[in-house]
C-alpha positions as CSV (number, residue, x, y, z in Angstrom):
1,E,-11.5,3.0,-13.4
2,A,-9.0,3.7,-10.6
3,G,-10.6,7.1,-9.9
4,A,-14.1,5.5,-9.4
5,I,-12.6,2.8,-7.3
6,R,-10.7,5.3,-5.2
7,A,-14.0,7.2,-4.6
8,L,-15.8,4.1,-3.5
9,L,-12.9,3.1,-1.1
10,D,-12.9,6.7,0.3
11,D,-16.7,6.2,1.1
12,G,-15.9,2.9,3.0
13,V,-17.1,0.6,0.2
14,V,-15.4,-2.8,-0.2
15,V,-14.6,-3.0,-3.9
16,V,-14.1,-6.2,-5.9
17,A,-12.2,-5.3,-9.1
18,A,-9.9,-6.6,-11.7
19,G,-11.4,-10.1,-11.8
20,G,-11.6,-12.4,-14.8
21,G,-14.2,-12.3,-17.5
22,G,-15.1,-9.8,-20.2
23,V,-13.8,-9.3,-23.7
24,P,-10.4,-7.6,-24.2
25,V,-10.7,-4.5,-26.4
26,V,-8.6,-1.8,-27.8
27,Q,-9.5,1.7,-28.9
28,G,-8.7,2.4,-32.6
29,D,-7.6,5.7,-34.0
30,D,-11.3,6.4,-34.9
31,G,-12.2,6.0,-31.2
32,A,-14.2,2.8,-31.7
33,L,-13.5,-0.2,-29.6
34,R,-12.8,-3.5,-31.2
35,G,-12.2,-7.0,-29.7
36,V,-8.8,-8.4,-29.7
37,A,-7.3,-11.8,-28.9
38,A,-5.7,-11.4,-25.5
39,V,-5.6,-12.6,-22.0
40,V,-5.9,-10.0,-19.2
41,D,-4.1,-11.6,-16.2
42,K,-6.1,-10.7,-13.1
43,D,-3.0,-10.9,-10.8
44,L,-1.0,-8.4,-12.9
45,A,-4.1,-6.2,-13.3
46,S,-4.6,-6.3,-9.6
47,A,-1.0,-5.3,-9.0
48,L,-1.4,-2.3,-11.4
49,L,-4.6,-1.2,-9.8
50,A,-3.2,-1.5,-6.3
51,A,-0.2,0.6,-7.3
52,D,-2.4,3.2,-9.0
53,L,-4.4,3.5,-5.8
54,G,-1.3,3.8,-3.6
55,A,-2.1,0.7,-1.6
56,Q,0.3,-0.3,1.1
57,G,0.0,-4.1,0.3
58,L,-1.3,-6.5,-2.2
59,L,-2.8,-9.8,-1.1
60,I,-3.2,-12.5,-3.7
61,V,-5.4,-15.4,-2.7
62,T,-4.8,-18.8,-4.2
63,D,-5.2,-22.5,-3.4
64,V,-2.0,-23.0,-1.4
65,D,-0.8,-21.6,1.9
66,R,2.6,-20.5,0.6
67,V,4.6,-20.3,-2.6
68,S,7.1,-23.2,-2.8
69,L,10.4,-23.9,-4.5
70,S,10.6,-27.3,-6.2
71,F,6.8,-27.6,-6.0
72,G,5.4,-31.1,-6.1
73,T,8.8,-32.8,-5.5
74,E,10.4,-34.4,-2.5
75,Q,12.6,-31.2,-2.2
76,E,9.6,-28.9,-2.0
77,R,10.3,-26.0,0.3
78,P,7.6,-23.4,1.3
79,L,8.8,-19.8,1.3
80,E,7.8,-17.5,4.2
81,G,9.4,-14.4,2.9
82,I,11.6,-13.4,-0.1
83,T,12.9,-10.2,-1.5
84,V,12.1,-8.8,-4.9
85,A,15.6,-9.8,-6.0
86,Q,15.2,-13.3,-4.8
87,A,11.8,-13.6,-6.5
88,R,13.3,-12.4,-9.8
89,E,16.0,-15.1,-9.5
90,Y,13.4,-17.8,-8.8
91,L,11.3,-16.6,-11.7
92,E,14.2,-16.6,-14.1
93,A,15.2,-20.1,-13.0
94,G,11.7,-21.3,-13.8
95,E,10.8,-22.2,-10.2
96,F,7.2,-21.2,-10.5
97,G,4.6,-22.5,-13.1
98,R,4.0,-20.1,-15.9
99,G,0.2,-20.6,-15.8
100,S,-0.1,-20.8,-12.0
101,M,2.3,-19.3,-9.5
102,A,4.6,-17.3,-11.8
103,P,2.0,-14.5,-12.5
104,K,1.2,-14.2,-8.8
105,V,4.9,-13.8,-7.9
106,E,5.4,-11.4,-10.8
107,A,2.4,-9.4,-9.7
108,C,3.8,-9.0,-6.2
109,V,7.2,-8.1,-7.5
110,R,5.8,-5.4,-9.8
111,F,3.6,-4.0,-7.1
112,V,6.5,-3.7,-4.6
113,Q,8.7,-2.2,-7.3
114,A,6.0,0.4,-8.0
115,G,6.1,1.6,-4.4
116,G,4.0,-0.9,-2.4
117,D,5.4,-2.1,0.9
118,F,4.6,-5.8,0.4
119,G,2.9,-8.5,-1.6
120,I,1.5,-11.6,0.1
121,I,0.4,-14.9,-1.6
122,T,-1.7,-17.3,0.5
123,S,-4.9,-19.4,0.7
124,I,-8.2,-17.8,1.5
125,D,-8.3,-19.6,4.9
126,L,-5.1,-17.9,6.0
127,C,-5.8,-14.3,4.8
128,D,-6.2,-12.9,8.3
129,A,-3.1,-14.7,9.6
130,A,-1.1,-13.6,6.6
131,L,-2.1,-9.9,7.1
132,A,-1.0,-10.3,10.7
133,G,2.4,-11.5,9.4
134,E,1.9,-15.1,10.5
135,A,1.2,-16.9,7.2
136,G,1.6,-16.8,3.5
137,T,4.6,-15.9,1.4
138,W,5.7,-12.2,1.8
139,I,7.5,-10.5,-1.0
140,T,9.3,-7.2,0.1
141,R,12.0,-5.0,-1.1
């Protein structure tokens, strides 16, 4: 639905898209839709949609102010900014939880690799500050 979303954005509408819910389906050779066992990750779907729309940035809102290395340990270290290459290294090293922060970091990486300027991960309370460059974890080239 990127075309419909683009039209709404062009008309000044704030669009909420790529959220959770719904039944994953595939279209068979006969054109009929059928349900399938799958999970549609909203972070990765948002990154794909943002790239399709040619967005400059992707802001992913979560329950922490910044992404951290060694999360939950005495060595925890919040990250202000990392490159795509650094993010890939941390992902491969298992620094981010598979069901929590890893998909968010992966989504930002994919978005930037697809041509976006930046991805930001932060809490809802810090969205304005993050967009002003003062908060969150920024992932850039």
